[in-house]
PDB file with SEQRES, HELIX, SHEET and CRYST1 records, atoms N, CA, C and O in Angstrom:
SEQRES   1 A   71  UNK UNK UNK UNK UNK UNK UNK UNK UNK UNK UNK UNK UNK          
SEQRES   2 A   71  UNK UNK UNK UNK UNK UNK UNK UNK UNK UNK UNK UNK UNK          
SEQRES   3 A   71  UNK UNK UNK UNK UNK UNK UNK UNK UNK UNK UNK UNK UNK          
SEQRES   4 A   71  UNK UNK UNK UNK UNK UNK UNK UNK UNK UNK UNK UNK UNK          
SEQRES   5 A   71  UNK UNK UNK UNK UNK UNK UNK UNK UNK UNK UNK UNK UNK          
SEQRES   6 A   71  UNK UNK UNK UNK UNK UNK                                      
HELIX    1 AA1 UNK A    6  UNK A   19  1                                  14    
HELIX    2 AA2 UNK A   24  UNK A   31  1                                   8    
HELIX    3 AA3 UNK A   35  UNK A   43  1                                   9    
HELIX    4 AA4 UNK A   49  UNK A   58  1                                  10    
CRYST1    1.000    1.000    1.000  90.00  90.00  90.00 P 1           1          
ATOM      1  N   UNK A   1      12.285   4.972  -8.756  1.00  0.00           N  
ATOM      2  CA  UNK A   1      11.162   4.972  -9.683  1.00  0.00           C  
ATOM      3  C   UNK A   1      10.305   6.201  -9.411  1.00  0.00           C  
ATOM      4  O   UNK A   1      10.139   6.614  -8.263  1.00  0.00           O  
ATOM      5  N   UNK A   2       9.775   6.766 -10.453  1.00  0.00           N  
ATOM      6  CA  UNK A   2       8.887   7.927 -10.342  1.00  0.00           C  
ATOM      7  C   UNK A   2       7.458   7.435 -10.521  1.00  0.00           C  
ATOM      8  O   UNK A   2       7.118   6.808 -11.524  1.00  0.00           O  
ATOM      9  N   UNK A   3       6.631   7.734  -9.526  1.00  0.00           N  
ATOM     10  CA  UNK A   3       5.226   7.335  -9.577  1.00  0.00           C  
ATOM     11  C   UNK A   3       4.387   8.512 -10.028  1.00  0.00           C  
ATOM     12  O   UNK A   3       4.497   9.619  -9.502  1.00  0.00           O  
ATOM     13  N   UNK A   4       3.551   8.248 -11.013  1.00  0.00           N  
ATOM     14  CA  UNK A   4       2.746   9.317 -11.586  1.00  0.00           C  
ATOM     15  C   UNK A   4       1.335   9.364 -11.017  1.00  0.00           C  
ATOM     16  O   UNK A   4       0.662  10.391 -11.109  1.00  0.00           O  
ATOM     17  N   UNK A   5       0.880   8.253 -10.426  1.00  0.00           N  
ATOM     18  CA  UNK A   5      -0.480   8.235  -9.884  1.00  0.00           C  
ATOM     19  C   UNK A   5      -0.634   7.123  -8.856  1.00  0.00           C  
ATOM     20  O   UNK A   5       0.259   6.296  -8.669  1.00  0.00           O  
ATOM     21  N   UNK A   6      -1.781   7.123  -8.199  1.00  0.00           N  
ATOM     22  CA  UNK A   6      -2.042   6.128  -7.168  1.00  0.00           C  
ATOM     23  C   UNK A   6      -2.119   4.716  -7.721  1.00  0.00           C  
ATOM     24  O   UNK A   6      -1.794   3.761  -7.017  1.00  0.00           O  
ATOM     25  N   UNK A   7      -2.540   4.569  -8.955  1.00  0.00           N  
ATOM     26  CA  UNK A   7      -2.613   3.230  -9.547  1.00  0.00           C  
ATOM     27  C   UNK A   7      -1.246   2.557  -9.522  1.00  0.00           C  
ATOM     28  O   UNK A   7      -1.143   1.366  -9.230  1.00  0.00           O  
ATOM     29  N   UNK A   8      -0.200   3.314  -9.824  1.00  0.00           N  
ATOM     30  CA  UNK A   8       1.148   2.755  -9.795  1.00  0.00           C  
ATOM     31  C   UNK A   8       1.537   2.357  -8.377  1.00  0.00           C  
ATOM     32  O   UNK A   8       2.154   1.311  -8.171  1.00  0.00           O  
ATOM     33  N   UNK A   9       1.177   3.189  -7.394  1.00  0.00           N  
ATOM     34  CA  UNK A   9       1.486   2.872  -6.003  1.00  0.00           C  
ATOM     35  C   UNK A   9       0.763   1.603  -5.562  1.00  0.00           C  
ATOM     36  O   UNK A   9       1.352   0.739  -4.911  1.00  0.00           O  
ATOM     37  N   UNK A  10      -0.494   1.498  -5.914  1.00  0.00           N  
ATOM     38  CA  UNK A  10      -1.279   0.319  -5.551  1.00  0.00           C  
ATOM     39  C   UNK A  10      -0.690  -0.921  -6.211  1.00  0.00           C  
ATOM     40  O   UNK A  10      -0.623  -1.981  -5.590  1.00  0.00           O  
ATOM     41  N   UNK A  11      -0.264  -0.798  -7.460  1.00  0.00           N  
ATOM     42  CA  UNK A  11       0.357  -1.937  -8.148  1.00  0.00           C  
ATOM     43  C   UNK A  11       1.635  -2.382  -7.440  1.00  0.00           C  
ATOM     44  O   UNK A  11       1.889  -3.581  -7.322  1.00  0.00           O  
ATOM     45  N   UNK A  12       2.437  -1.433  -6.969  1.00  0.00           N  
ATOM     46  CA  UNK A  12       3.651  -1.784  -6.237  1.00  0.00           C  
ATOM     47  C   UNK A  12       3.305  -2.447  -4.910  1.00  0.00           C  
ATOM     48  O   UNK A  12       3.967  -3.395  -4.487  1.00  0.00           O  
ATOM     49  N   UNK A  13       2.265  -1.944  -4.260  1.00  0.00           N  
ATOM     50  CA  UNK A  13       1.811  -2.544  -3.011  1.00  0.00           C  
ATOM     51  C   UNK A  13       1.338  -3.980  -3.243  1.00  0.00           C  
ATOM     52  O   UNK A  13       1.601  -4.867  -2.431  1.00  0.00           O  
ATOM     53  N   UNK A  14       0.648  -4.196  -4.344  1.00  0.00           N  
ATOM     54  CA  UNK A  14       0.180  -5.543  -4.672  1.00  0.00           C  
ATOM     55  C   UNK A  14       1.354  -6.483  -4.942  1.00  0.00           C  
ATOM     56  O   UNK A  14       1.270  -7.674  -4.642  1.00  0.00           O  
ATOM     57  N   UNK A  15       2.453  -5.960  -5.507  1.00  0.00           N  
ATOM     58  CA  UNK A  15       3.651  -6.779  -5.719  1.00  0.00           C  
ATOM     59  C   UNK A  15       4.232  -7.225  -4.382  1.00  0.00           C  
ATOM     60  O   UNK A  15       4.670  -8.366  -4.235  1.00  0.00           O  
ATOM     61  N   UNK A  16       4.232  -6.314  -3.408  1.00  0.00           N  
ATOM     62  CA  UNK A  16       4.712  -6.669  -2.073  1.00  0.00           C  
ATOM     63  C   UNK A  16       3.805  -7.736  -1.473  1.00  0.00           C  
ATOM     64  O   UNK A  16       4.277  -8.669  -0.824  1.00  0.00           O  
ATOM     65  N   UNK A  17       2.503  -7.592  -1.693  1.00  0.00           N  
ATOM     66  CA  UNK A  17       1.555  -8.579  -1.177  1.00  0.00           C  
ATOM     67  C   UNK A  17       1.826  -9.953  -1.788  1.00  0.00           C  
ATOM     68  O   UNK A  17       1.751 -10.968  -1.095  1.00  0.00           O  
ATOM     69  N   UNK A  18       2.136  -9.986  -3.071  1.00  0.00           N  
ATOM     70  CA  UNK A  18       2.458 -11.258  -3.728  1.00  0.00           C  
ATOM     71  C   UNK A  18       3.745 -11.827  -3.146  1.00  0.00           C  
ATOM     72  O   UNK A  18       3.820 -13.017  -2.841  1.00  0.00           O  
ATOM     73  N   UNK A  19       4.764 -10.971  -2.992  1.00  0.00           N  
ATOM     74  CA  UNK A  19       6.050 -11.422  -2.445  1.00  0.00           C  
ATOM     75  C   UNK A  19       5.911 -11.979  -1.037  1.00  0.00           C  
ATOM     76  O   UNK A  19       6.629 -12.906  -0.661  1.00  0.00           O  
ATOM     77  N   UNK A  20       4.994 -11.420  -0.257  1.00  0.00           N  
ATOM     78  CA  UNK A  20       4.824 -11.847   1.130  1.00  0.00           C  
ATOM     79  C   UNK A  20       3.662 -12.823   1.299  1.00  0.00           C  
ATOM     80  O   UNK A  20       3.332 -13.233   2.412  1.00  0.00           O  
ATOM     81  N   UNK A  21       3.049 -13.186   0.168  1.00  0.00           N  
ATOM     82  CA  UNK A  21       1.905 -14.103   0.193  1.00  0.00           C  
ATOM     83  C   UNK A  21       0.797 -13.594   1.125  1.00  0.00           C  
ATOM     84  O   UNK A  21       0.229 -14.347   1.916  1.00  0.00           O  
ATOM     85  N   UNK A  22       0.509 -12.287   1.005  1.00  0.00           N  
ATOM     86  CA  UNK A  22      -0.496 -11.638   1.841  1.00  0.00           C  
ATOM     87  C   UNK A  22      -1.690 -11.261   0.985  1.00  0.00           C  
ATOM     88  O   UNK A  22      -1.538 -10.690  -0.095  1.00  0.00           O  
ATOM     89  N   UNK A  23      -2.872 -11.582   1.469  1.00  0.00           N  
ATOM     90  CA  UNK A  23      -4.111 -11.240   0.760  1.00  0.00           C  
ATOM     91  C   UNK A  23      -4.794 -10.087   1.489  1.00  0.00           C  
ATOM     92  O   UNK A  23      -4.501  -9.809   2.652  1.00  0.00           O  
ATOM     93  N   UNK A  24      -5.714  -9.420   0.782  1.00  0.00           N  
ATOM     94  CA  UNK A  24      -6.439  -8.309   1.403  1.00  0.00           C  
ATOM     95  C   UNK A  24      -7.160  -8.765   2.665  1.00  0.00           C  
ATOM     96  O   UNK A  24      -7.225  -8.022   3.644  1.00  0.00           O  
ATOM     97  N   UNK A  25      -7.697  -9.971   2.649  1.00  0.00           N  
ATOM     98  CA  UNK A  25      -8.399 -10.474   3.833  1.00  0.00           C  
ATOM     99  C   UNK A  25      -7.420 -10.655   4.996  1.00  0.00           C  
ATOM    100  O   UNK A  25      -7.798 -10.463   6.152  1.00  0.00           O  
ATOM    101  N   UNK A  26      -6.179 -11.019   4.708  1.00  0.00           N  
ATOM    102  CA  UNK A  26      -5.162 -11.139   5.761  1.00  0.00           C  
ATOM    103  C   UNK A  26      -4.892  -9.776   6.402  1.00  0.00           C  
ATOM    104  O   UNK A  26      -4.802  -9.655   7.624  1.00  0.00           O  
ATOM    105  N   UNK A  27      -4.764  -8.758   5.555  1.00  0.00           N  
ATOM    106  CA  UNK A  27      -4.537  -7.399   6.055  1.00  0.00           C  
ATOM    107  C   UNK A  27      -5.721  -6.952   6.905  1.00  0.00           C  
ATOM    108  O   UNK A  27      -5.542  -6.372   7.975  1.00  0.00           O  
ATOM    109  N   UNK A  28      -6.916  -7.222   6.427  1.00  0.00           N  
ATOM    110  CA  UNK A  28      -8.120  -6.847   7.175  1.00  0.00           C  
ATOM    111  C   UNK A  28      -8.124  -7.523   8.542  1.00  0.00           C  
ATOM    112  O   UNK A  28      -8.451  -6.892   9.547  1.00  0.00           O  
ATOM    113  N   UNK A  29      -7.767  -8.788   8.582  1.00  0.00           N  
ATOM    114  CA  UNK A  29      -7.725  -9.508   9.857  1.00  0.00           C  
ATOM    115  C   UNK A  29      -6.673  -8.920  10.797  1.00  0.00           C  
ATOM    116  O   UNK A  29      -6.922  -8.771  11.994  1.00  0.00           O  
ATOM    117  N   UNK A  30      -5.502  -8.587  10.259  1.00  0.00           N  
ATOM    118  CA  UNK A  30      -4.443  -8.006  11.085  1.00  0.00           C  
ATOM    119  C   UNK A  30      -4.841  -6.637  11.634  1.00  0.00           C  
ATOM    120  O   UNK A  30      -4.487  -6.280  12.758  1.00  0.00           O  
ATOM    121  N   UNK A  31      -5.587  -5.872  10.820  1.00  0.00           N  
ATOM    122  CA  UNK A  31      -6.026  -4.544  11.245  1.00  0.00           C  
ATOM    123  C   UNK A  31      -7.340  -4.594  12.021  1.00  0.00           C  
ATOM    124  O   UNK A  31      -7.807  -3.580  12.539  1.00  0.00           O  
ATOM    125  N   UNK A  32      -7.928  -5.787  12.093  1.00  0.00           N  
ATOM    126  CA  UNK A  32      -9.205  -5.986  12.777  1.00  0.00           C  
ATOM    127  C   UNK A  32     -10.294  -5.065  12.225  1.00  0.00           C  
ATOM    128  O   UNK A  32     -11.025  -4.408  12.967  1.00  0.00           O  
ATOM    129  N   UNK A  33     -10.369  -5.046  10.892  1.00  0.00           N  
ATOM    130  CA  UNK A  33     -11.399  -4.283  10.187  1.00  0.00           C  
ATOM    131  C   UNK A  33     -12.031  -5.202   9.140  1.00  0.00           C  
ATOM    132  O   UNK A  33     -11.442  -6.216   8.767  1.00  0.00           O  
ATOM    133  N   UNK A  34     -13.231  -4.849   8.666  1.00  0.00           N  
ATOM    134  CA  UNK A  34     -13.834  -5.653   7.597  1.00  0.00           C  
ATOM    135  C   UNK A  34     -13.001  -5.568   6.313  1.00  0.00           C  
ATOM    136  O   UNK A  34     -12.332  -4.564   6.068  1.00  0.00           O  
ATOM    137  N   UNK A  35     -13.046  -6.619   5.502  1.00  0.00           N  
ATOM    138  CA  UNK A  35     -12.299  -6.640   4.237  1.00  0.00           C  
ATOM    139  C   UNK A  35     -12.683  -5.450   3.355  1.00  0.00           C  
ATOM    140  O   UNK A  35     -11.850  -4.935   2.609  1.00  0.00           O  
ATOM    141  N   UNK A  36     -13.939  -5.014   3.440  1.00  0.00           N  
ATOM    142  CA  UNK A  36     -14.405  -3.879   2.638  1.00  0.00           C  
ATOM    143  C   UNK A  36     -13.607  -2.613   2.952  1.00  0.00           C  
ATOM    144  O   UNK A  36     -13.404  -1.772   2.077  1.00  0.00           O  
ATOM    145  N   UNK A  37     -13.155  -2.479   4.202  1.00  0.00           N  
ATOM    146  CA  UNK A  37     -12.366  -1.300   4.574  1.00  0.00           C  
ATOM    147  C   UNK A  37     -11.032  -1.296   3.831  1.00  0.00           C  
ATOM    148  O   UNK A  37     -10.549  -0.242   3.417  1.00  0.00           O  
ATOM    149  N   UNK A  38     -10.442  -2.473   3.665  1.00  0.00           N  
ATOM    150  CA  UNK A  38      -9.170  -2.570   2.935  1.00  0.00           C  
ATOM    151  C   UNK A  38      -9.408  -2.336   1.444  1.00  0.00           C  
ATOM    152  O   UNK A  38      -8.624  -1.651   0.787  1.00  0.00           O  
ATOM    153  N   UNK A  39     -10.477  -2.898   0.920  1.00  0.00           N  
ATOM    154  CA  UNK A  39     -10.823  -2.670  -0.486  1.00  0.00           C  
ATOM    155  C   UNK A  39     -11.001  -1.183  -0.743  1.00  0.00           C  
ATOM    156  O   UNK A  39     -10.584  -0.674  -1.783  1.00  0.00           O  
ATOM    157  N   UNK A  40     -11.611  -0.497   0.190  1.00  0.00           N  
ATOM    158  CA  UNK A  40     -11.835   0.951   0.051  1.00  0.00           C  
ATOM    159  C   UNK A  40     -10.502   1.699   0.000  1.00  0.00           C  
ATOM    160  O   UNK A  40     -10.345   2.637  -0.782  1.00  0.00           O  
ATOM    161  N   UNK A  41      -9.551   1.288   0.826  1.00  0.00           N  
ATOM    162  CA  UNK A  41      -8.227   1.921   0.809  1.00  0.00           C  
ATOM    163  C   UNK A  41      -7.564   1.718  -0.550  1.00  0.00           C  
ATOM    164  O   UNK A  41      -6.987   2.650  -1.109  1.00  0.00           O  
ATOM    165  N   UNK A  42      -7.649   0.486  -1.087  1.00  0.00           N  
ATOM    166  CA  UNK A  42      -7.024   0.194  -2.384  1.00  0.00           C  
ATOM    167  C   UNK A  42      -7.679   0.964  -3.523  1.00  0.00           C  
ATOM    168  O   UNK A  42      -7.031   1.242  -4.532  1.00  0.00           O  
ATOM    169  N   UNK A  43      -8.945   1.311  -3.376  1.00  0.00           N  
ATOM    170  CA  UNK A  43      -9.665   2.001  -4.442  1.00  0.00           C  
ATOM    171  C   UNK A  43      -9.670   3.514  -4.285  1.00  0.00           C  
ATOM    172  O   UNK A  43     -10.249   4.215  -5.114  1.00  0.00           O  
ATOM    173  N   UNK A  44      -9.031   4.035  -3.230  1.00  0.00           N  
ATOM    174  CA  UNK A  44      -9.029   5.480  -3.002  1.00  0.00           C  
ATOM    175  C   UNK A  44      -8.314   6.204  -4.139  1.00  0.00           C  
ATOM    176  O   UNK A  44      -7.330   5.713  -4.692  1.00  0.00           O  
ATOM    177  N   UNK A  45      -8.824   7.358  -4.464  1.00  0.00           N  
ATOM    178  CA  UNK A  45      -8.165   8.176  -5.483  1.00  0.00           C  
ATOM    179  C   UNK A  45      -6.900   8.808  -4.917  1.00  0.00           C  
ATOM    180  O   UNK A  45      -5.938   9.041  -5.649  1.00  0.00           O  
ATOM    181  N   UNK A  46      -6.902   9.084  -3.622  1.00  0.00           N  
ATOM    182  CA  UNK A  46      -5.747   9.710  -2.983  1.00  0.00           C  
ATOM    183  C   UNK A  46      -5.249   8.839  -1.839  1.00  0.00           C  
ATOM    184  O   UNK A  46      -5.530   9.101  -0.670  1.00  0.00           O  
ATOM    185  N   UNK A  47      -4.515   7.811  -2.195  1.00  0.00           N  
ATOM    186  CA  UNK A  47      -3.925   6.932  -1.207  1.00  0.00           C  
ATOM    187  C   UNK A  47      -2.884   7.739  -0.430  1.00  0.00           C  
ATOM    188  O   UNK A  47      -1.994   8.339  -1.031  1.00  0.00           O  
ATOM    189  N   UNK A  48      -2.989   7.758   0.892  1.00  0.00           N  
ATOM    190  CA  UNK A  48      -2.093   8.596   1.685  1.00  0.00           C  
ATOM    191  C   UNK A  48      -0.829   7.844   2.086  1.00  0.00           C  
ATOM    192  O   UNK A  48      -0.768   6.616   2.034  1.00  0.00           O  
ATOM    193  N   UNK A  49       0.170   8.610   2.485  1.00  0.00           N  
ATOM    194  CA  UNK A  49       1.399   7.999   3.005  1.00  0.00           C  
ATOM    195  C   UNK A  49       1.082   7.179   4.242  1.00  0.00           C  
ATOM    196  O   UNK A  49       1.651   6.105   4.434  1.00  0.00           O  
ATOM    197  N   UNK A  50       0.186   7.666   5.081  1.00  0.00           N  
ATOM    198  CA  UNK A  50      -0.194   6.907   6.276  1.00  0.00           C  
ATOM    199  C   UNK A  50      -0.813   5.566   5.906  1.00  0.00           C  
ATOM    200  O   UNK A  50      -0.521   4.550   6.537  1.00  0.00           O  
ATOM    201  N   UNK A  51      -1.669   5.559   4.882  1.00  0.00           N  
ATOM    202  CA  UNK A  51      -2.258   4.297   4.411  1.00  0.00           C  
ATOM    203  C   UNK A  51      -1.155   3.333   3.989  1.00  0.00           C  
ATOM    204  O   UNK A  51      -1.147   2.170   4.391  1.00  0.00           O  
ATOM    205  N   UNK A  52      -0.229   3.825   3.176  1.00  0.00           N  
ATOM    206  CA  UNK A  52       0.855   2.984   2.677  1.00  0.00           C  
ATOM    207  C   UNK A  52       1.727   2.482   3.826  1.00  0.00           C  
ATOM    208  O   UNK A  52       2.092   1.307   3.857  1.00  0.00           O  
ATOM    209  N   UNK A  53       2.063   3.362   4.770  1.00  0.00           N  
ATOM    210  CA  UNK A  53       2.899   2.963   5.899  1.00  0.00           C  
ATOM    211  C   UNK A  53       2.238   1.861   6.714  1.00  0.00           C  
ATOM    212  O   UNK A  53       2.902   0.900   7.104  1.00  0.00           O  
ATOM    213  N   UNK A  54       0.947   1.987   6.975  1.00  0.00           N  
ATOM    214  CA  UNK A  54       0.224   0.983   7.753  1.00  0.00           C  
ATOM    215  C   UNK A  54       0.234  -0.363   7.034  1.00  0.00           C  
ATOM    216  O   UNK A  54       0.562  -1.392   7.624  1.00  0.00           O  
ATOM    217  N   UNK A  55      -0.128  -0.342   5.764  1.00  0.00           N  
ATOM    218  CA  UNK A  55      -0.215  -1.579   5.004  1.00  0.00           C  
ATOM    219  C   UNK A  55       1.152  -2.244   4.860  1.00  0.00           C  
ATOM    220  O   UNK A  55       1.275  -3.456   5.038  1.00  0.00           O  
ATOM    221  N   UNK A  56       2.166  -1.464   4.543  1.00  0.00           N  
ATOM    222  CA  UNK A  56       3.509  -2.027   4.381  1.00  0.00           C  
ATOM    223  C   UNK A  56       4.060  -2.550   5.696  1.00  0.00           C  
ATOM    224  O   UNK A  56       4.726  -3.585   5.726  1.00  0.00           O  
ATOM    225  N   UNK A  57       3.789  -1.848   6.771  1.00  0.00           N  
ATOM    226  CA  UNK A  57       4.259  -2.274   8.081  1.00  0.00           C  
ATOM    227  C   UNK A  57       3.719  -3.651   8.448  1.00  0.00           C  
ATOM    228  O   UNK A  57       4.425  -4.459   9.051  1.00  0.00           O  
ATOM    229  N   UNK A  58       2.481  -3.914   8.089  1.00  0.00           N  
ATOM    230  CA  UNK A  58       1.887  -5.218   8.376  1.00  0.00           C  
ATOM    231  C   UNK A  58       2.614  -6.351   7.660  1.00  0.00           C  
ATOM    232  O   UNK A  58       2.571  -7.503   8.092  1.00  0.00           O  
ATOM    233  N   UNK A  59       3.287  -6.007   6.552  1.00  0.00           N  
ATOM    234  CA  UNK A  59       4.015  -7.018   5.788  1.00  0.00           C  
ATOM    235  C   UNK A  59       5.523  -6.921   6.035  1.00  0.00           C  
ATOM    236  O   UNK A  59       6.330  -7.482   5.294  1.00  0.00           O  
ATOM    237  N   UNK A  60       5.880  -6.186   7.109  1.00  0.00           N  
ATOM    238  CA  UNK A  60       7.271  -6.025   7.525  1.00  0.00           C  
ATOM    239  C   UNK A  60       8.106  -5.262   6.488  1.00  0.00           C  
ATOM    240  O   UNK A  60       9.271  -5.588   6.257  1.00  0.00           O  
ATOM    241  N   UNK A  61       7.509  -4.266   5.883  1.00  0.00           N  
ATOM    242  CA  UNK A  61       8.190  -3.373   4.929  1.00  0.00           C  
ATOM    243  C   UNK A  61       8.111  -1.950   5.465  1.00  0.00           C  
ATOM    244  O   UNK A  61       7.265  -1.634   6.301  1.00  0.00           O  
ATOM    245  N   UNK A  62       8.999  -1.100   4.974  1.00  0.00           N  
ATOM    246  CA  UNK A  62       8.981   0.321   5.305  1.00  0.00           C  
ATOM    247  C   UNK A  62       8.734   1.134   4.049  1.00  0.00           C  
ATOM    248  O   UNK A  62       9.042   0.698   2.940  1.00  0.00           O  
ATOM    249  N   UNK A  63       8.177   2.316   4.235  1.00  0.00           N  
ATOM    250  CA  UNK A  63       7.978   3.250   3.131  1.00  0.00           C  
ATOM    251  C   UNK A  63       9.127   4.248   3.165  1.00  0.00           C  
ATOM    252  O   UNK A  63       9.340   4.918   4.176  1.00  0.00           O  
ATOM    253  N   UNK A  64       9.870   4.351   2.063  1.00  0.00           N  
ATOM    254  CA  UNK A  64      10.951   5.331   1.947  1.00  0.00           C  
ATOM    255  C   UNK A  64      10.578   6.288   0.813  1.00  0.00           C  
ATOM    256  O   UNK A  64      10.165   5.870  -0.268  1.00  0.00           O  
ATOM    257  N   UNK A  65      10.733   7.560   1.089  1.00  0.00           N  
ATOM    258  CA  UNK A  65      10.426   8.585   0.095  1.00  0.00           C  
ATOM    259  C   UNK A  65      11.685   9.386  -0.147  1.00  0.00           C  
ATOM    260  O   UNK A  65      12.408   9.732   0.788  1.00  0.00           O  
ATOM    261  N   UNK A  66      11.939   9.676  -1.397  1.00  0.00           N  
ATOM    262  CA  UNK A  66      13.128  10.429  -1.762  1.00  0.00           C  
ATOM    263  C   UNK A  66      12.730  11.581  -2.681  1.00  0.00           C  
ATOM    264  O   UNK A  66      11.917  11.413  -3.590  1.00  0.00           O  
ATOM    265  N   UNK A  67      13.307  12.737  -2.435  1.00  0.00           N  
ATOM    266  CA  UNK A  67      13.060  13.891  -3.288  1.00  0.00           C  
ATOM    267  C   UNK A  67      14.283  14.106  -4.160  1.00  0.00           C  
ATOM    268  O   UNK A  67      15.405  14.191  -3.661  1.00  0.00           O  
ATOM    269  N   UNK A  68      14.063  14.193  -5.468  1.00  0.00           N  
ATOM    270  CA  UNK A  68      15.164  14.335  -6.418  1.00  0.00           C  
ATOM    271  C   UNK A  68      14.876  15.529  -7.315  1.00  0.00           C  
ATOM    272  O   UNK A  68      13.796  15.638  -7.896  1.00  0.00           O  
ATOM    273  N   UNK A  69      15.842  16.412  -7.421  1.00  0.00           N  
ATOM    274  CA  UNK A  69      15.685  17.587  -8.271  1.00  0.00           C  
ATOM    275  C   UNK A  69      15.648  17.166  -9.733  1.00  0.00           C  
ATOM    276  O   UNK A  69      16.412  16.309 -10.175  1.00  0.00           O  
ATOM    277  N   UNK A  70      14.730  17.799 -10.473  1.00  0.00           N  
ATOM    278  CA  UNK A  70      14.632  17.515 -11.907  1.00  0.00           C  
ATOM    279  C   UNK A  70      15.875  17.992 -12.615  1.00  0.00           C  
ATOM    280  O   UNK A  70      16.495  18.984 -12.233  1.00  0.00           O  
ATOM    281  N   UNK A  71      16.221  17.268 -13.646  1.00  0.00           N  
ATOM    282  CA  UNK A  71      17.425  17.637 -14.432  1.00  0.00           C  
ATOM    283  C   UNK A  71      16.995  18.431 -15.635  1.00  0.00           C  
ATOM    284  O   UNK A  71      17.835  18.845 -16.434  1.00  0.00           O  
TER     285      UNK A  71                                                      
END                                                                             
């Protein structure tokens, strides 16, 4: 899948959260940070790979990135 913006990435992350029955408050508890810190990550304009890796790792997922030449 080709992602055009952070909104799409966040939506995919939310799908993983639904699949794993994980809520933002659960992530905050696992990271030992206030829930507002997680909300801030979800609302960032530039969600980083490190952010995604941390969040996915907590739900036992990995981030895989693939580079594909345009046709």
